[in-house]
Structure formats: C-alpha cells, structure tokens
C-alpha positions as CSV (number, residue, x, y, z in Angstrom):
1,M,0.0,0.0,0.0
2,S,1.3,3.5,-0.8
3,S,0.7,6.1,1.9
4,G,0.5,9.8,2.0
5,Q,1.0,11.8,-1.2
6,P,2.2,9.8,-4.3
7,Q,6.0,9.8,-5.0
8,P,7.5,10.2,-8.5
9,D,9.0,6.7,-8.4
10,T,5.8,4.9,-7.5
11,P,3.2,3.6,-10.0
12,A,0.6,6.1,-11.2
13,I,-2.0,6.6,-8.5
14,V,-5.4,5.8,-9.9
15,A,-7.4,5.8,-6.6
16,C,-7.2,7.1,-3.0
17,T,-8.9,6.2,0.2
18,I,-10.1,9.2,2.2
19,S,-10.8,8.7,5.9
20,R,-10.0,9.8,9.4
21,D,-7.8,6.7,9.8
22,V,-7.7,4.1,7.2
23,Q,-6.4,1.5,9.7
24,N,-9.9,1.5,11.1
25,F,-11.0,-0.1,7.8
26,D,-8.7,-3.0,7.4
27,L,-11.0,-4.8,5.0
28,L,-10.9,-1.8,2.8
29,I,-7.1,-1.9,2.7
30,E,-7.2,-5.5,1.8
31,D,-9.7,-5.0,-1.0
32,M,-7.9,-1.9,-2.4
33,E,-4.6,-3.9,-2.6
34,M,-6.4,-6.8,-4.2
35,A,-8.0,-4.5,-6.8
36,L,-5.2,-2.0,-7.5
37,G,-1.9,-3.4,-6.1
38,E,0.3,-0.4,-5.3
39,A,-1.6,2.0,-7.5
40,W,-3.5,3.7,-4.7
41,G,-2.8,6.2,-1.9
42,D,-4.4,7.2,1.4
43,L,-5.5,10.7,2.4
44,G,-7.1,12.2,5.5
45,F,-10.2,14.3,5.2
46,S,-8.3,17.6,5.7
47,E,-5.7,16.6,3.1
48,A,-8.1,15.6,0.3
49,L,-9.1,19.0,-0.9
50,A,-5.5,20.2,-1.0
51,F,-4.4,17.1,-2.9
52,F,-7.2,17.6,-5.6
53,G,-5.4,20.8,-6.6
54,Q,-2.1,19.1,-7.3
55,P,-1.0,17.7,-10.7
56,E,-0.8,14.2,-9.2
57,A,-4.6,14.2,-8.8
58,D,-5.1,14.3,-12.5
59,S,-4.6,10.5,-12.8
60,L,-7.2,9.7,-10.1
61,Q,-10.2,7.6,-11.4
62,F,-12.0,7.3,-8.1
63,V,-11.7,7.9,-4.3
64,A,-13.1,5.6,-1.6
65,M,-14.3,7.7,1.2
66,A,-14.7,5.7,4.4
67,M,-16.6,6.9,7.5
68,D,-18.2,5.7,10.7
69,C,-20.4,7.3,13.4
70,E,-17.5,9.4,14.8
71,D,-17.2,11.2,11.4
72,E,-20.7,12.6,11.2
73,D,-19.5,16.0,12.5
74,E,-17.4,16.2,9.3
75,L,-20.3,16.0,6.9
76,P,-19.9,19.5,5.5
77,L,-16.2,18.8,4.7
78,M,-17.2,15.4,3.1
79,G,-19.7,17.2,1.0
80,D,-17.0,19.6,-0.2
81,I,-14.8,16.6,-1.0
82,I,-17.5,15.0,-3.1
83,T,-18.2,18.3,-4.9
84,Q,-14.5,18.9,-5.7
85,A,-14.0,15.3,-6.8
86,H,-16.8,15.6,-9.3
87,A,-15.4,18.9,-10.5
88,K,-12.2,17.0,-11.3
89,G,-14.0,14.1,-13.0
90,I,-13.2,11.8,-10.1
91,K,-15.8,9.2,-9.0
92,V,-16.7,8.8,-5.3
93,I,-17.4,5.5,-3.5
94,L,-18.9,6.0,-0.1
95,I,-18.1,3.3,2.5
96,A,-20.0,3.7,5.8
97,E,-20.2,1.9,9.1
98,D,-22.9,2.6,11.8
99,V,-23.8,5.9,10.1
100,T,-27.3,7.4,10.4
101,P,-29.6,7.3,7.4
102,A,-29.8,11.1,7.4
103,A,-26.0,11.3,7.0
104,L,-26.0,8.8,4.2
105,H,-28.9,10.6,2.5
106,S,-27.1,13.9,2.7
107,L,-23.9,12.5,1.1
108,L,-25.7,10.6,-1.6
109,R,-27.7,13.7,-2.5
110,Q,-24.4,15.6,-2.9
111,G,-23.3,13.2,-5.5
112,A,-21.6,10.1,-4.1
113,D,-21.6,7.6,-7.0
114,E,-21.6,4.3,-5.1
115,F,-22.5,3.3,-1.6
116,I,-21.1,0.2,0.2
117,P,-21.8,-0.8,3.8
118,Y,-18.9,-1.7,6.0
119,P,-17.8,-4.4,6.7
120,L,-17.4,-4.8,3.0
121,P,-19.3,-7.7,1.4
122,E,-17.0,-10.0,-0.5
123,Q,-16.0,-8.7,-4.0
124,E,-18.3,-5.7,-3.5
125,L,-15.6,-3.1,-3.8
126,Q,-14.4,-4.7,-7.1
127,A,-17.9,-4.7,-8.4
128,A,-18.3,-1.0,-7.6
129,I,-15.1,-0.2,-9.4
130,D,-16.2,-2.2,-12.4
131,R,-19.5,-0.3,-12.4
132,L,-17.7,3.1,-12.3
133,S,-15.4,2.1,-15.1
134,A,-18.2,0.8,-17.3
135,P,-19.3,3.0,-20.3
136,E,-21.9,5.6,-19.5
137,P,-25.4,4.2,-20.3
138,Q,-27.1,5.8,-23.3
139,P,-30.0,8.0,-22.5
140,E,-33.3,6.0,-22.6
141,P,-35.8,6.9,-25.3
142,V,-38.4,9.4,-24.3
143,A,-41.0,6.7,-25.1
144,N,-39.9,4.8,-22.0
145,T,-41.1,7.5,-19.7
146,H,-44.7,8.4,-18.9
147,Q,-45.7,12.0,-19.6
148,L,-47.9,13.0,-16.7
149,K,-50.4,15.8,-17.2
150,S,-49.6,18.9,-15.2
151,G,-52.3,19.9,-12.7
152,S,-54.0,16.5,-12.6
153,R,-56.2,16.2,-9.5
154,R,-57.3,12.6,-9.2
155,E,-57.6,11.0,-5.8
156,G,-56.6,7.5,-6.6
157,A,-57.1,4.6,-4.2
158,L,-54.0,3.5,-2.4
159,I,-53.7,-0.3,-2.0
160,V,-50.8,-1.7,0.1
161,C,-49.4,-5.2,0.1
162,H,-47.2,-6.2,3.1
163,G,-45.9,-9.7,3.7
164,M,-45.8,-10.7,7.4
165,A,-42.9,-13.0,6.6
166,G,-40.5,-13.6,3.7
167,G,-41.9,-15.6,0.8
168,T,-45.6,-15.2,1.7
169,G,-46.3,-13.8,-1.8
170,S,-47.0,-10.2,-1.1
171,T,-45.0,-9.1,-4.3
172,T,-46.9,-11.7,-6.4
173,L,-50.2,-10.3,-5.1
174,A,-49.1,-6.7,-5.7
175,V,-47.9,-7.3,-9.2
176,N,-50.9,-9.4,-10.3
177,L,-53.5,-7.2,-8.6
178,A,-52.0,-4.1,-10.3
179,W,-52.2,-5.8,-13.7
180,E,-55.7,-7.0,-13.2
181,L,-56.8,-3.5,-12.2
182,A,-55.1,-2.1,-15.3
183,E,-56.9,-4.6,-17.5
184,L,-60.2,-3.5,-16.2
185,S,-59.6,0.1,-17.3
186,N,-61.2,1.3,-20.5
187,S,-59.0,4.3,-20.8
188,K,-56.3,4.6,-23.4
189,E,-54.0,6.1,-20.8
190,P,-52.6,4.1,-17.9
191,R,-54.8,4.4,-14.8
192,V,-52.8,2.1,-12.5
193,C,-49.4,2.7,-10.9
194,L,-47.3,0.0,-9.1
195,L,-44.7,1.2,-6.7
196,D,-41.9,-1.0,-5.3
197,F,-41.0,0.4,-1.9
198,D,-38.9,-2.6,-0.9
199,M,-35.6,-0.6,-1.5
200,Q,-33.3,-3.5,-0.8
201,H,-34.9,-6.7,-2.0
202,G,-37.7,-5.5,-4.2
203,S,-38.4,-7.8,-7.1
204,V,-41.3,-6.1,-9.0
205,S,-38.8,-5.3,-11.8
206,T,-37.9,-9.0,-12.0
207,Y,-41.6,-10.1,-12.0
208,L,-42.3,-7.7,-14.9
209,D,-38.9,-8.0,-16.6
210,L,-38.2,-4.3,-16.3
211,P,-34.8,-2.7,-15.9
212,R,-33.8,-0.9,-12.7
213,R,-33.0,2.7,-13.4
214,E,-30.8,5.4,-11.8
215,A,-33.7,7.9,-12.2
216,V,-35.6,6.1,-9.3
217,M,-32.8,7.0,-6.8
218,E,-32.5,10.5,-8.1
219,M,-36.2,11.0,-7.7
220,L,-36.3,9.6,-4.2
221,S,-33.3,11.8,-3.2
222,E,-35.0,15.0,-4.3
223,T,-38.7,14.7,-3.4
224,D,-38.7,18.3,-2.1
225,S,-38.6,19.3,-5.8
226,L,-40.8,16.5,-7.1
227,D,-43.0,17.4,-10.0
228,E,-44.8,15.6,-12.9
229,E,-41.7,15.5,-15.1
230,I,-39.4,14.0,-12.5
231,F,-41.9,11.4,-11.3
232,G,-42.8,10.5,-14.9
233,Q,-39.2,9.9,-15.8
234,A,-38.8,7.5,-12.9
235,L,-41.7,5.3,-14.1
236,L,-41.5,2.5,-16.6
237,P,-44.5,1.2,-18.7
238,F,-45.5,-2.4,-18.8
239,Q,-47.5,-3.5,-21.8
240,E,-48.6,0.2,-22.2
241,K,-51.3,-0.4,-19.5
242,L,-49.4,-0.2,-16.2
243,Q,-46.9,2.3,-15.0
244,V,-44.2,0.9,-12.6
245,L,-41.7,2.5,-10.2
246,T,-39.1,-0.2,-9.6
247,A,-36.8,-0.4,-6.6
248,P,-33.5,1.5,-7.0
249,A,-30.7,-0.1,-9.0
250,D,-28.5,-0.3,-5.8
251,M,-29.3,-1.8,-2.4
252,I,-29.8,1.2,-0.1
253,P,-30.8,1.6,3.6
254,L,-34.6,1.5,4.0
255,E,-34.5,4.6,6.2
256,I,-32.6,6.7,3.7
257,I,-36.0,8.0,2.6
258,T,-38.2,9.8,5.2
259,P,-42.0,9.8,5.9
260,E,-42.1,13.1,4.1
261,D,-40.5,11.6,1.0
262,V,-43.0,8.8,0.9
263,E,-45.9,11.1,1.4
264,R,-44.8,13.3,-1.5
265,V,-44.4,10.3,-3.8
266,I,-47.8,8.8,-2.8
267,E,-49.5,12.1,-3.2
268,M,-48.0,12.6,-6.7
269,A,-49.0,9.0,-7.8
270,R,-52.6,9.3,-6.4
271,S,-53.1,12.6,-8.2
272,H,-52.4,11.0,-11.6
273,F,-53.7,7.4,-11.3
274,D,-57.0,5.8,-10.3
275,F,-55.2,3.0,-8.4
276,V,-51.8,3.1,-6.7
277,V,-50.6,-0.4,-5.6
278,V,-47.5,-0.4,-3.3
279,D,-45.3,-3.4,-2.4
280,L,-43.8,-2.8,1.0
281,P,-40.7,-4.4,2.7
282,H,-41.3,-6.9,5.5
283,T,-39.3,-4.7,7.9
284,L,-41.1,-1.9,9.8
285,V,-39.3,1.4,9.2
286,Q,-40.0,5.0,10.2
287,W,-42.3,5.5,7.2
288,S,-44.4,2.4,7.8
289,E,-46.8,4.4,9.9
290,T,-47.2,6.8,7.0
291,M,-48.2,4.0,4.7
292,L,-50.6,2.6,7.2
293,Q,-52.4,5.9,7.7
294,L,-52.5,6.7,4.0
295,A,-53.7,3.3,2.7
296,H,-57.3,2.8,1.7
297,V,-56.7,-1.0,1.7
298,Y,-53.8,-2.6,3.5
299,F,-53.3,-6.3,2.7
300,A,-51.2,-8.2,5.3
301,V,-50.2,-11.4,3.5
302,I,-49.7,-14.5,5.7
303,E,-49.4,-18.2,5.3
304,L,-50.7,-21.1,7.5
305,D,-47.5,-21.5,9.4
306,M,-45.9,-20.6,12.8
307,R,-43.7,-17.8,11.5
308,S,-46.7,-15.9,10.0
309,A,-48.6,-16.4,13.3
310,Q,-45.7,-15.2,15.4
311,N,-45.0,-12.1,13.3
312,T,-48.7,-11.2,13.2
313,V,-48.7,-11.2,17.0
314,R,-45.6,-9.0,17.1
315,M,-47.1,-6.7,14.5
316,K,-50.3,-6.4,16.5
317,R,-48.4,-5.6,19.7
318,A,-46.3,-3.0,17.9
319,L,-49.2,-1.2,16.3
320,Q,-51.4,-1.3,19.4
321,S,-48.6,0.0,21.7
322,E,-48.3,3.1,19.4
323,G,-52.1,3.6,19.2
324,L,-52.1,2.8,15.5
325,P,-55.1,1.2,13.7
326,F,-54.3,-2.6,13.6
327,D,-57.9,-3.2,12.6
328,K,-57.0,-1.5,9.3
329,L,-55.0,-4.6,8.2
330,R,-56.9,-6.9,5.9
331,F,-55.3,-10.3,6.3
332,A,-54.8,-12.4,3.1
333,L,-54.0,-16.0,3.5
334,N,-51.8,-17.2,0.6
335,R,-51.6,-20.9,-0.3
336,A,-54.9,-21.4,1.5
337,P,-56.3,-25.0,1.8
338,K,-58.6,-26.2,-0.9
339,F,-62.3,-26.1,-0.5
340,T,-62.4,-29.9,0.2
341,D,-59.6,-29.8,2.8
342,L,-61.8,-29.7,5.9
343,S,-58.8,-30.2,8.2
344,G,-57.0,-27.2,6.6
345,K,-60.2,-25.1,6.9
346,S,-60.3,-25.9,10.6
347,R,-56.7,-24.9,11.0
348,V,-57.4,-21.5,9.3
349,K,-60.3,-20.9,11.7
350,R,-58.2,-21.8,14.7
351,M,-55.4,-19.5,13.5
352,G,-57.7,-16.6,13.1
353,D,-59.3,-17.1,16.5
354,S,-56.0,-17.5,18.3
355,L,-54.6,-14.4,16.8
356,G,-57.7,-12.4,17.2
357,I,-57.9,-11.5,13.5
358,S,-60.3,-11.9,10.6
359,I,-58.8,-13.7,7.6
360,D,-60.8,-11.9,4.9
361,L,-59.1,-13.2,1.8
362,Q,-57.9,-16.7,1.0
363,L,-55.7,-17.1,-2.0
364,P,-55.3,-20.7,-3.4
365,D,-51.9,-22.3,-4.1
366,G,-51.1,-21.6,-7.7
367,G,-48.3,-24.1,-7.7
368,K,-45.2,-24.0,-10.0
369,P,-46.8,-21.9,-12.7
370,V,-46.7,-19.0,-10.3
371,T,-42.9,-19.2,-9.8
372,Q,-42.5,-19.8,-13.6
373,S,-44.6,-16.7,-14.3
374,C,-42.5,-14.6,-12.0
375,D,-39.2,-15.9,-13.5
376,H,-40.5,-15.1,-17.0
377,G,-41.5,-11.6,-16.1
378,L,-45.2,-11.9,-16.8
379,P,-48.4,-11.6,-14.8
380,L,-50.4,-14.7,-14.4
381,A,-53.1,-13.3,-16.7
382,L,-50.6,-13.4,-19.6
383,S,-48.8,-16.6,-18.8
384,N,-51.4,-18.9,-17.1
385,A,-54.8,-17.3,-17.2
386,K,-56.6,-20.3,-15.8
387,N,-54.4,-20.6,-12.8
388,P,-56.6,-20.7,-9.6
389,L,-54.5,-17.9,-7.9
390,R,-55.0,-15.7,-11.0
391,K,-58.8,-16.2,-10.9
392,E,-59.0,-15.2,-7.3
393,I,-56.9,-12.1,-7.7
394,A,-59.0,-11.2,-10.8
395,K,-62.1,-11.4,-8.6
396,L,-60.4,-9.2,-6.0
397,A,-59.5,-6.7,-8.6
398,Q,-63.0,-6.6,-9.9
399,S,-64.5,-5.9,-6.5
400,L,-61.9,-3.1,-5.8
401,H,-62.6,-1.6,-9.3
402,E,-66.4,-1.6,-8.7
403,L,-65.9,-0.1,-5.3
404,G,-63.6,2.6,-6.8
405,Q,-66.2,3.3,-9.5
406,G,-69.0,3.5,-7.0
407,E,-67.1,6.1,-4.9
408,A,-66.2,8.1,-8.0
409,D,-69.8,8.2,-9.1
410,A,-70.9,9.2,-5.6
411,A,-68.3,12.0,-5.5
412,A,-69.5,13.2,-9.0
C-alpha cells in the first residue's frame, strides 16, 4: 500500500482512500490492494481538498471515502470533497459503518456515485469499481417515460401489500393485482401505478422483466422538488397499460427515505392514477406508519404457518402499543387450503381465533406456474390465465374496481 502523497518513483496513482484513519477499515485496505496493487494512496479528510489541486490528482479515477459514526461532524467537509472530486471528474465510492440514514442521505444527494456498507461484502468493492469504469449508459428513449399531465387532481385509491414473513407472496399479489386492475380500465392512458418500496430486496422489476434505473434513486433523493416530469421519468411502462416504479438499482438503507419523501411520492401518484398499488418491505421502518395511515386497503399477507402467526402477534403488539389502527389490516392467507380440505379449513379458523384477527381473503396455491410466471417476467393473466390464484386475484381486482367506480360516481 502506498501512503501519503504519491511519490515520483511509484506507480501512477489511480485511486485514493479518504478517511479519518484508514487503519480502522482493514478490510478496505485488503480490497484496495487486491483490486489495485500499489496504484493507490491514502488521504485524510483535511488533506483531500488540497491534494485535488495538485498535478498528481489528474490520474485519479476514483476515491473511496470511508466513514463511521464518529465522522458525522465532518459532513460539510465530506460534501465539499465530493463536490471537488466531481469537478475534477473523479468518481466517489462512499463506504459507511454505523452511520445514520440522514447522514447517508445527505452525502448521496451531494453526488456520491456508489454506496457500500462496512464491513465490505465479499467482492463488492471490485464490483463497484467495475460499475464506475463501465461506459456511461445511453439515455433512454423518451417513449420509455410516462408523460404526466400537469395539474392532474385525481384522488386514486392506495392499495398496500405487506408480507408478514418472507416468501408469503406479497409481491406476487401486488404485481398481479395491479395488472388485473389495469386490464379493467377502459382508458387509453394508464390508470394504475405500481410502486416497489422494498428498497433492498424489491423484485417487482424481476416479476415484470423491467430494468432498474438510476432515475428512481434520483427522484427519491430529491422529493422536495418532485414534479410531474421527475416522477414520470422514474416510471416505466409495462404493456402500455401499467406504470411501474421499480426499486432503485442499488441496495440502499430502508430509512434513507423519510416519511415526508414517501408522502410526496404517494401524493404525486394518487393525483395521476385511479389506483396506486404499493409493495412494502417486510421490515417496519420510520415511514411504515405513514403508509398505514394513507392506505385505503392494507393487505397483510400471511401463510398457514408458525412464522406468520408469530410475526402477526408481534405486528399487532407493535401497532397497538403506538395507538395505530391494527384493525385496518386486511389479512390475506396465501396458499390457502382447498375447499375440500376440511382439516385445513379448521386450522385456518383456529389461526384466526387464536390471533384475534379476521382472515378476509384466502388465495389458493397456484403451484409451480406462479414461480415460472415470475421468473419469465409476466403476470399470471398473460402466462397462465386459468391458474386458480390468478382467478382469485382477478375477482379481488373486480371488487376493488367496482368499489372505486362507486365512490367516483358518488363524488360526482
């Protein structure tokens, strides 16, 4: 490892670490040496700005800025470093350990190109370097963005899908429900919007074979200036009937967005679409209460197993302790027993009674075709229209559509 400012007899320095003390990030040292050999240097926060003004900085391709909770007082200086690095055409990889979401949000908004949590996941630094050195993507055709009408004042229904445990099928429900609602619309313009708010593991883009785009993170980072143009550019069309906001391209902390950010995005979506379907992460975050309060229908997706039961009890306790409306949750049992399975039906009743909940919706097990449909990036209506799960979701969509139409007629 080279240290301090580069010497004339050393290899050309193509990268630098910037930190309070790089020895606090031993895994970063190892990964930098593995990726670059001796072609990198180390700078302190106070040294970085001065070094950018020297001729030796002209060869820099990127800097890896490492910070922990003790460095949060240096946020203004770090912001200046990011700004100066960009002015010199130098990419910035932000590496953070035990840092608040607000601090991360601030630095990412100021232009950090990549974010990696510390301890570094295996090969993640090399992957970030590869992404930075990849050719700049070509601008997407304008046809890929949805042009929203300025001044639209719809009051779309907000439908939320939240899995009480991993693998319960909440994303499958969200994707297929959104598509079925879109199919019921007679309008030539899309009337349904699907939002993937699972920032880390969201798979809506996979289930609909859509790319993840940088515009999503840019939009989420600047919601205070959100308008129709910015929101429309973050959306992607599916089959010209459904508009989709995918999860960001990179895995980001769930709390990097605030309740105010979520409220602005939801308000924008509702003002332009008749139905807004949201897929939530399993984890409760600071904006979970916002979603619960805003939702017109909140589906809590469970299965007939112990983990769903235990998580439902914990959810009930958490909401009631905060005085939040637990009764607003509409429980949907996925992979429900068949009509002829009397033993299974009895287990469902016992589960509801023991948890003190009403299981309002029972979705049949669609079997392997459901997984295949997700892997192929198609809703069940397009890949296996006769699937029992698809039929049940179609019935649900029809009832929600009729309810929405009835409320619209009453308002008129």
